[in-house]
N, C-alpha and C positions, 0 to 999 in steps of 0.2 A: 579496311574499305570497302564497300560494297560499292562491284562495278554494274552500270548495267545490263550483263551477261548475266549476272548472279541475282538478280534482283531475286530477293525472297519472293516462294506467290506457291498460289495454291490454288486447286480448280474444285468446284463446290459441283457434284452431282446428285443425283435420285436414283432410282431405281426406274420409275417413271415421270409424269408430267403429274401438276398437283400433290408432291410429293412436300412441297416449302421450300423449294431452293432459289427462289427470289428471296421468300422471306429472310434465309437463310444468309446468302449469300448480301445481300442490300445491309441488314442487320450489322452483317460482320464488316463490313466495307466501312459502315457509318460508325460501328465500336470502335474501329482502329483510328479512325479520324477523331474521333473526341479522344485519343490519349495522345492525340500531337502527330502521326505520322499522316506522311503524307499516301495517299492511296491509292494503286492503279487499278481502274472499273474495267472489266472486260467480260465479253458476253457468246458464249461461243451461238454462231449460226446467223444468220439475217436478221434478227427480231432486231426493232427499232425500239420496242416500248421501254422494253424492260434499264437500257442503257439511260433512259429520262430518269428513271428513279435512282440511279444507280448516281449519277453524277448530280444529285441532290443531297448523297451520301456524302460524297468526299472532296466536293467542290470540283470534280476537274471534270474531260469531257469521257463519257461513257464511250468505249468501243470495240466494235464486233471483231470476232476471230472465225471466218470461214474456211475452213480447207477447199469447200468447192467452187464458192464464188472465187477466190483468189488462189487455188494450188497451196498445195499442203508447202512448200517451200517460202509463199509470206506469211504462213503464222506466227513466224519465229521473231521476223525483223520486225512487222506489225506490232505484235506486243512489244518490243523493246523502245518502240517507236512512243506508243502511247504512254511503258514505264521509266520514261526518262525522268531522273529527279528523284525517283521517287524510292518510298522507306519498304512499301510490300506490296504486292498485288495480288488481288481476289478476281477467278475469274469465274464468272457463273455458266452452268452446262446447258446444254437443251434438251430436252424430251428425256427418253431413260439415258443411261449412259452410253451404252454402245448402241441407241438409234442414232441412223445418219443419214447422208441420201439415198435414198429407196434403188436396191438394186445393187449399190456402188462398195459393198461391205462394209468396213468402218468407216469411211473418207465421211468425216468432217460429222462422225460422231464427237462426242465430249470424251469417252476414251481415246481417240485418231488425235484428237486437238493436246489433252493430258500429254500423249506420248512425245507430241512432236516441242510440247515445252520445258520435257522434262519435269515436270510437278507433280507434288502427290495429289491423292484425291481426296475430299470429303465425303463421305456418303452420307447424304441425309434421308431418313426411311420413315415413311408415313408409318408411325405404327399404332394405330388403333385396330382395333379386332386382331389382333394376335398378340403372342407373349415367347412362347417357345420358338415358335416357326420366327421368328425373326435372324436368328440363329444359321438357318438354312438358307432366308434369302441371302444375306450378307456372304455366307459362305461361297455361295454361287457367282456373286459379283465378285469377291476378292479372285476368286480361281479361275474365273472364265478368260481371263486374258493376263497371263505372268506378267507382263510390259505396262501394265496398269499398274502404280502402286495405291493403293487404300491405305491412307495412314488412320485414318480413324472413321470415326459413324458419327453422326447427329441424328437424336431421335426425337421425333416430332410429333405432338399430337398424342402425347403422353396423357393418362387419362389420371393419374396416383401415384402416389409414394410406392404405394404395392405391385401397382403397374410396371412402376420404374425398376422396380428391386426383379422382377422376373425377365424382364428383358435385358437387363444386368449380368443377369446369372445365367441366360441364353449366351449371350456374347460374348462370356470368357471362355466358352468350350472354343470359341473360334479363332481367339487371340486377336480382336481388330479392338484397339481401346475408344471407347465411347469418350467422345469429346465435347458433348453435350445435350442435354434435355432441356426437351421443349413442349410446356404446357398447351393447350387453348388457347387460343388468344386472339378473339373476332376481331381485336381492335386493330391487329396489323392488316387485316385483308384490305384487298383493294378491287374497289369497283371494274368489271368486265363486259365489253358487249363483244358484239359479232368477229370481231378481231384480234380479241385477248382484252388486257389489262387499260384503261383509259388513260391514254399519258399524262406527265405530268404538266405538258402545257393548258390541259383543259382543267386540272384542279388544284391548282401549286399548292394553295394554304393546305387541302386536306392532303396532298400526299406527301408535305412535307410533316405532318402529322404523323402521318403514317407511317416516315420514313422514321421519322422516332423514337415510334413505339415497336419496330423491329430494332433500331439497336439497343434499345432498353431491354427487350425480348431476349436477343441472343447475347448480352454483357450478363443478362441474368442466370442466365440458365447454361452458357459457352465456356469452356476454360480457354479464356483469351493468349493466356501464355500458353499454353499447348501448341494451340495453333498456330501461334507467331513460330513457335518452334520446329515446327513440320514446316512450315513454310519457307525457313532455314534453311531446308532440309534438301530443298530442290538443285538441281545438278544445274549446271552453268550451261551455256547455251555458248554455240560457237560462231551461229551470224552475226549478223551486223545490223543497228536497226535501220528500218525506212525511212528513209528521206525522201520528201516531196520534190525536193528541186531536182535529186540525182535521179530522178525516178521519171520528171520529164524530160529529163536532158539526155536520156540515154537512148540509144537507137533502139526501136521496135519496128520491126517488119513490115505489116503492111500501111500498118497507120502514120508512117512516113511520107509517103506518096503528098506531094503536096495539094494535088487536085481541086487547086484554089477556080472558083469562081470571077468571071468578070467584077472588080468592084475598086474601089478608091481608099487609100488610107485616110484617116482621118486630118484633118490641117494642120495639129500640131506634130506629122511626124512618124505614125504608129506609136501614138503613145500608149502606156496602161487603158484600153478599153476596157469599159465597168461592164460587169455581168451582176445583174440581180439574182438576188435566190431569194427562194419565196419561205417562207417560215409561218409563227405564228400559228395557234389551235388546230388551224384546218392541213397545215403542212410541215405535219412533224416528222415526217421519215427521212431521213439523211443521214449516209456516213459523213464522219468529219473531216475523212481523206479529199472527199470531194471536192470541200472550198480548199482544203491547204493543193491541193495540183491545181486547181483554178491562178489560186494567187501566186504557186510555181512557175507557173504556165506564163502568166507576166499581165496577168488579169488584176482588176478593183474588184475585189467582191465586196458586195452591198448587199445584206440582209431586207428584205422589205415584207410586211404583214398583209395578204389579200383581206384579210377582214378590217383591216383599220385603216392602212394607205389607200389613198384617193387616187392615187398617181404613182406610174412607176419612177424609181430613183432618177432623177434627172441627170441626164447623160447616156442611162442605160442603151446599150449597144447586142447585148445578148441576157437569154432569159434564162434561168433554170429552175423549173418547177418537180420538188418531186414529190414524192408520196406523201399519204397522211388520209382525211374522214372529211373531205369536202362534201361527203352526202349528210357529214350530222351539221352544216355551217351550209348547206345550200341556200335556204331563204339569205343569208349573211353575204354571201358570195356572189349573189343573184343582184342583191339592192345596191351593190358598191359599183354602180353602172359604167363611175368614170375610171375605174381600175380594167374590168371587161373589156372598154372600148379600147383603153391606152394598149391591152394585151393583143390587142383584134390589129391595131393599127401597125404596130411594131412585128408583127409575125408576119403581117401583107406590105411590111417593106422591105422583106428577105433577110431581117436579121434571124441569128442564130437563135431558136428554143428549142431545151430540151425538157422532156416530160416526163415522168413514170408516175402510171397510175395515176394517182389522185391529180398530177399535174395533168395525164390526158383527159380526162374528164370533166378539169375544169374548160379544158380548151374545147371541150365538144357546145353543141348547137345549145344543147340543153340538158339538163340532169334531173330525173324526176321529175319533168313536167316546169324546171320552173331555168331561165334562160341563161345562159353561160357566155363564156365569151365569144362562138361562134366562128374560132378557126379553124372550128373541123366540120364537117356539114356529114355530123354522126350524132346520135343521142345516146343519152346514160341514162341507167337505172336501176335502183337497187335490185338484187335477188334473193331467192332462197338457196341458192347455189354458191358451195366456198369452191374457190378455185386455188391451189395451193401446191407448190411444188416447187423447186429447182427444175430447172429449164437449160437443156444444150442449144442453144440459138445461131445463129450465121446471117448476118446483114445481107437483106437482098439487093440493097443498091448502094450509090454514094449518098452519103450524109452528113451532116454538119457534127457526125460523131465518128463516124466511119468510113472507111472506104469499101464499096461491094468483096464479098466472101468472108470480112475480119469474123473471127470468131468468138462468142464471150460466151458466158456462162450467166447465169440470172438465176431469178428466183419470184413468180407469182404470188399473189395475197390479196384476195378479194371477195365480196360479194355482189361486184357489180356489175354487167354488161353495155358493152357498148354496140352497138348497130348500125351498119354494118362493122364487124371487128377489124378489116382493116379496108385503107384506099389503094388509090389504084396503081400507087407505089407503096407498099411493106415495109414495116421498120424491120422486120426481123421474123425467118422463117425459123422455125422450130425442130429440130430433130426429133425430142424426147417431150413429152412421153409420146406423143404422136407429129405424125409430119401436117404442118397447117404454118400457114405464116398469118401477122398479127401486127398492129400498129400501122404510123402513117407517116409518111416523109413527102412532103409539099414543101417547096421555097426553101426557107429554111429550117422550116420546123421537123424535129424529131420526137414523134408522142406513140408510147407503148406504154400496156401494163409490165413490162418487163423493168423488175428494179437489178441495178450490175452493179458490182461493184468497181472503181473508176481503179483503185491500184490495180487492179488484175490487167490495167491496159494502161497505161497511164497519159499514152496516145490520142485518149480519146478527150482528156481533158486538154490535153498541145491543140489537135485539130480544133477545137471547138473554139479555142480562144484566139486561135490564129483567122477563123472563119469571122469571127467580130471584130476584127482590123480590117478583113476587105469587104464587108457588106456592106 
């Protein structure tokens, strides 16, 4: 009998970005699912978009494993949480296999996560424009860190039968089995723009077709039996699965301080406060654990779509607006005047509002000249400059999310700018890559560019729900 700690699993890695990891990982997930297996999909790093394609492939929520945002100690527990009840798990890596947080060694790299999960690695190699050299490349990745077990190679973008023959001959010298060979297949390509792939929510029908094409290509070109056998060779994990209810009920240093503002409980005597969570095509960036933590903390979590819904869910006492692409839908968001006014009224009342990145833009006075909610006296616009990277942050003052001095790690990823970049009471002070303050805290609003993972600090959810009860 397979226990949760020994669920078969493998990590799909590559020497560099654009080698074909997403195609192989997503196709492999879908191919295993088509065989009747319950497949647990995972993504290394902070990426929000790939998990949407993983969810299409498996019918399960795509989950992230980020050793920087959550700490190495949570990688195993979060993996087991997502893999509950599954027959096999596929973990898509990030960037090149050994690329992690800048200046932090192996931290948060695919190799690091593979070691934490005791999982074998399948290396996806873009074989275009090389033949015998592929052996030197694979040998380097296999030998660089002996603790990383590369169990096989999948060759991508192979030009012909002769090309495949040369590649296989070269790899025989390295002793790493070839578990798959994929030809060039433009039908599996997915469109991208300034922040990566276009999310599933914006192109669902086309995304379904793309995932089906990936599955067909992987099924035809890869040895699924050998890959499943490799997954079964993963070592057992000694940790327990993460549990949202346990996380929010356990004491956590600074975030346990009540620090309540004067307010009243609802007339029902403190029943479950309703927390509205923005979704839909404009707000697709959200970690599944956030809603799970809010629910475990006692909230009634209700999704809504700012592109379609003209009002907030009835009885909303708190609002969470995550990341996404509001700049793509600025005209539609602006045209939904009723909802913009409802958000402004809620924020003016002092109700808790947590906004990250896209949520920050939505709360601004305007975005690219179009009226937004006007909660913040700031303007937002698209730029040519990409702001990208992990951040080590500290809460500048008390807010609905954290007490002053709370340290959290986060991630920035945007091509927009907000002017001014911070309010009279900033949300965060950044320690890396350079010291600065950022974001806005006013009344019950906490708005910032910083994406955080609440599993690292479950007290964030507990504090937010508590404020929903008392505001």
